[in-house]
Structure formats: structure tokens, C-alpha cells
C-alpha atoms as one frame of an Amber mdcrd trajectory, in Angstrom:
protein
 -67.366 -25.095 -57.856 -69.340 -24.589 -54.642 -68.294 -28.025 -53.402 -64.624
 -27.200 -54.023 -64.897 -23.975 -52.022 -66.553 -25.840 -49.153 -63.750 -28.395
 -49.146 -61.177 -25.586 -48.969 -63.078 -23.695 -46.264 -63.740 -26.660 -43.942
 -60.075 -27.417 -43.074 -59.436 -23.714 -42.437 -62.450 -23.513 -40.178 -61.344
 -26.637 -38.291 -57.855 -25.189 -37.878 -59.277 -21.915 -36.577 -61.573 -23.715
 -34.119 -58.693 -25.896 -32.925 -56.532 -22.799 -32.447 -59.259 -21.015 -30.473
 -59.881 -24.086 -28.291 -56.151 -24.473 -27.566 -55.913 -20.783 -26.623 -58.963
 -21.091 -24.341 -57.563 -24.172 -22.595 -54.194 -22.459 -22.156 -55.883 -19.394
 -20.670 -57.878 -21.602 -18.272 -54.678 -23.389 -17.228 -52.898 -20.089 -16.570
 -55.889 -18.748 -14.645 -55.842 -21.897 -12.492 -52.104 -21.429 -11.926 -52.698
 -17.803 -10.906 -55.336 -18.910  -8.372 -52.976 -21.502  -6.878 -50.153 -18.992
  -6.583 -52.467 -16.481  -4.907 -53.494 -19.143  -2.384 -49.806 -19.949  -1.711
 -48.553 -16.358  -1.599 -45.818 -15.839   0.956 -44.646 -19.471   0.839 -40.826
 -19.323   0.679 -40.540 -22.350  -1.640 -43.054 -21.217  -4.259 -42.299 -18.744
  -7.059 -44.267 -15.635  -6.084 -46.975 -14.052  -8.232 -47.466 -10.291  -8.476
 -50.783 -10.268 -10.305 -52.122 -10.915 -13.793 -53.839  -9.228 -16.714 -55.261
  -9.914 -20.187 -53.845  -8.308 -23.317 -54.629  -8.596 -27.028 -52.074  -9.373
 -29.734 -51.969  -7.915 -33.253 -54.295 -10.630 -34.589 -56.955  -9.886 -31.963
 -56.323 -12.975 -29.817 -56.541 -12.538 -26.048 -53.441 -13.397 -24.023 -53.549
 -14.191 -20.292 -50.404 -12.929 -18.533 -49.049 -13.756 -15.064 -46.347 -11.595
 -13.450 -43.943 -13.890 -11.612 -40.865 -13.582  -9.442 -37.699 -13.495 -11.571
 -35.606 -16.667 -11.317 -32.303 -15.548 -12.831 -30.554 -18.876 -12.189 -32.926
 -20.720 -14.543 -34.489 -24.103 -13.809 -33.233 -27.114 -11.905 -33.059 -28.831
 -15.294 -30.486 -26.249 -16.423 -28.493 -26.847 -13.225 -28.499 -30.622 -13.813
 -27.303 -30.178 -17.393 -24.404 -27.982 -16.252 -23.301 -29.976 -13.190 -24.563
 -33.539 -13.677 -26.031 -33.549 -10.155 -29.647 -34.592  -9.628 -29.858 -37.103
 -12.481 -33.130 -39.036 -12.170 -35.082 -36.197 -10.584 -38.501 -36.009 -12.313
 -39.923 -32.747 -13.717 -36.861 -30.546 -12.961 -38.227 -27.934 -15.381 -40.917
 -27.046 -12.814 -38.388 -26.016 -10.147 -36.709 -22.617 -10.611 -33.615 -21.295
  -8.832 -34.059 -17.867  -7.267 -30.907 -16.035  -6.054 -30.463 -15.135  -2.392
 -27.581 -13.501  -0.502 -25.457 -16.654  -0.099 -26.538 -18.707  -3.117 -29.955
 -19.598  -4.423 -33.163 -21.296  -3.289 -35.232 -23.792  -5.331 -38.866 -22.792
  -5.767 -41.798 -24.662  -7.307 -43.148 -22.803 -10.330 -45.890 -25.001 -11.823
 -49.108 -26.143 -10.111 -51.096 -26.915 -13.242 -52.541 -30.206 -11.900 -53.122
 -29.104  -8.306 -56.616 -29.205  -6.826 -58.299 -28.392  -3.547 -58.340 -31.031
  -0.801 -61.447 -33.282  -0.788 -63.017 -31.418  -3.724 -64.336 -33.388  -6.704
 -63.995 -31.218  -9.804 -65.008 -33.845 -12.351 -61.599 -33.914 -14.038 -60.781
 -37.451 -12.872 -57.308 -38.748 -12.059 -54.591 -36.394 -13.318 -50.832 -36.333
 -13.504 -48.006 -38.599 -14.663 -49.049 -42.263 -14.540 -45.608 -43.328 -13.339
 -46.363 -41.659  -9.976 -49.990 -42.816  -9.606 -50.897 -44.423  -6.276 -52.852
 -47.711  -5.945 -56.041 -45.874  -4.878 -55.764 -43.576  -7.897 -55.557 -46.541
 -10.261 -58.117 -48.795  -8.573 -60.678 -46.311  -7.220 -59.901 -43.064  -9.073
 -59.120 -41.295  -5.760 -56.389 -38.636  -5.561 -55.940 -36.942  -2.208 -53.054
 -36.057   0.111 -51.979 -39.725   0.656 -51.522 -40.040  -3.123 -48.901 -37.276
  -2.946 -46.997 -39.266  -0.306 -46.876 -42.273  -2.636 -45.632 -39.992  -5.444
 -42.990 -38.585  -3.071 -41.726 -42.125  -2.493 -41.501 -42.654  -6.261 -39.577
 -39.380  -6.582 -37.058 -40.232  -3.841 -36.603 -43.717  -5.299 -35.910 -42.214
  -8.731 -33.377 -39.795  -7.255 -31.573 -42.679  -5.540 -31.504 -45.070  -8.490
 -31.762 -42.804 -11.546 -34.441 -45.187 -12.853 -38.279 -45.162 -12.979 -39.988
 -46.840  -9.988 -41.654 -49.337 -12.360 -40.059 -51.488 -15.076 -42.736 -51.910
 -17.730 -43.263 -51.372 -21.437 -46.959 -50.527 -21.760 -49.649 -48.422 -20.083
 -51.662 -51.543 -19.197 -48.641 -53.229 -17.599 -47.808 -50.079 -15.629 -51.333
 -49.647 -14.219 -51.530 -53.374 -13.456 -48.292 -53.252 -11.459 -49.381 -50.161
  -9.509 -52.730 -51.791  -8.690 -51.181 -55.002  -7.331 -47.520 -54.429  -6.446
 -45.127 -52.124  -4.565 -41.950 -50.562  -6.007 -38.770 -52.478  -5.213 -36.673
 -50.776  -2.534 -32.893 -51.282  -3.013 -31.035 -53.156  -0.259 -27.807 -51.172
  -0.608 -29.311 -47.903   0.718 -29.385 -47.016   4.419 -31.940 -48.558   6.770
 -33.381 -45.096   7.415 -33.950 -44.548   3.701 -35.487 -47.999   3.284 -37.883
 -47.306   6.133 -38.797 -43.878   4.744 -39.674 -45.395   1.372 -41.640 -48.189
   3.079 -43.714 -45.526   4.859 -44.435 -43.840   1.527 -45.328 -47.120  -0.182
 -47.957 -48.340   2.303 -50.662 -49.630  -0.036 -53.590 -48.696   2.230 -53.848
 -44.911   1.822 -55.409 -44.356   5.270 -52.391 -46.012   6.926 -49.815 -43.998
   4.969 -47.923 -41.357   6.970 -48.813 -37.712   6.402 -46.360 -35.081   5.176
 -46.142 -33.634   8.710 -45.308 -37.053  10.157 -42.684 -37.717   7.485 -40.927
 -34.456   8.349 -40.061 -36.056  11.707 -38.845 -39.299  10.114 -35.273 -40.194
  11.071 -34.319 -40.351   7.362 -34.766 -36.566   7.120 -33.281 -36.004  10.570
 -30.303 -38.068   9.438 -29.871 -35.760   6.444 -29.963 -32.708   8.727 -27.318
 -34.275  10.976 -25.104 -35.019   7.959 -25.502 -31.426   6.819 -24.521 -30.123
  10.274 -21.456 -32.393  10.343 -20.457 -31.202   6.852 -20.784 -27.546   7.880
 -18.815 -28.174  11.085 -16.021 -30.022   9.228 -15.873 -27.270   6.591 -15.530
 -24.663   9.318 -12.730 -26.647  10.970 -10.860 -26.957   7.657 -11.235 -23.201
   7.073  -9.938 -22.428  10.579  -6.986 -24.760  10.068  -6.046 -23.054   6.792
  -6.354 -19.684   8.511  -4.039 -20.776  11.342  -1.495 -22.098   8.850
């Protein structure tokens, strides 16, 4: 009789402990997110935070709340589903669309895996393996140059609609990252090829920084295309007006 009661109680206790641990981890994750948003307050491309508090639900569980800027246009994922544009863009759920006077602006909402520069927090290598850099796989190092490699993977995915690596297992993926470089398509512009080559430099110390990449002619080329588009649109509008 006693043994039967113990058998019934043990699974319940395990479920309760698992529930409490999950709630604690979620609260820690939200607290970390709140800290990151406080550090990035005022950044125009980050969803703004207006504080946080802790409340208790009807069952007595504590709930960590963060008060965020309202993104009425939903996520980039929603936009892609409606329009079909942006197929291949990774993690579109983490980018929200906030309305402005003449449209909307995309803002990053989730920084759950972010960490301080050159700070070892004992958590090891984190993130999506598909975007891991060679130094992250081989040496377990994740710093600013690792983000540049991940940026290259992101741009490559946006251009091709496919993952940067063609593999079927975790071991094969990590092996390729440790020894190879993603294939850059030949049909894209020379500027784009060069930009990706700068991101995929295998030696992290020789990889360009984010500031240096902002001056890359691939991005300048995009700005020029945008200016030409705006100018041509204005000319078409003027022509219609004259007619």
C-alpha cells in the first residue's frame, strides 16, 4: 500500500520539479533579455523596453513580465507569409515591424543568446549550429568575428533560399564548418561575391569588422540602387502629373 502511494507520488513530484525548473529558466531568460534591452535602449532598430515587474498567477507561480514597444504590424515572418518576399531569411520571428509615419521599420526583438564582448560566462558555444563559425566549432570561441561569419550565412541564405551547408547529420555539419567554406554562387554580382568572401574568411582575426563591412561596395551598391529607384519613381510620378 505504501509502495503504491510512493509510486503515484514520485511522478507527480518529478512533474512539479520539472515545471518549477522550466519556469525558473524562462524567468532567467526573460531577465537576461530585459538586461540586453536596457543596454540597447534608444537604438532605433531594437524593440524598446519600458521596464519589467514580477506578478503571481492564481496558482502562486511567479511570472516575470517585460513591457515592450507595440509592434502592430506583427513579425517579419507574418510579412513573408502574406507577400512571399524574404523567403530563406532565418529567424524572421525575431524581427518585428513597428509602424512609422510613411510605413514601418523592422526591429530586432529577441536577444536571448547575446553575451557581453570578451566575457566568458561558462555557457559554452550557443546558437544555431548552421551559423557556427570555424573558431566556434574548433576552439569553442564566439566573439564579434563569429557574428560576421553568421552574417555571411544569412546573406547567402537570403540569396539562394537554401541553407549554407548541405548535410544530413550534426557530425557532418560540424565537420564541414571546421574544414570548409560555404559555396558562393557564380551568378550573383561581383560585389556580392566579394562581400561574402570577406565574411567567410576562415581566420577570425583577418575577418572584416561590422564597421568595415558597412563601407563595403556591396552595401554602397545597394544604396545607389535604392537612390536610382527613388529617382525613377519620382520621374514617373512627375510624368503622370504632367499628363
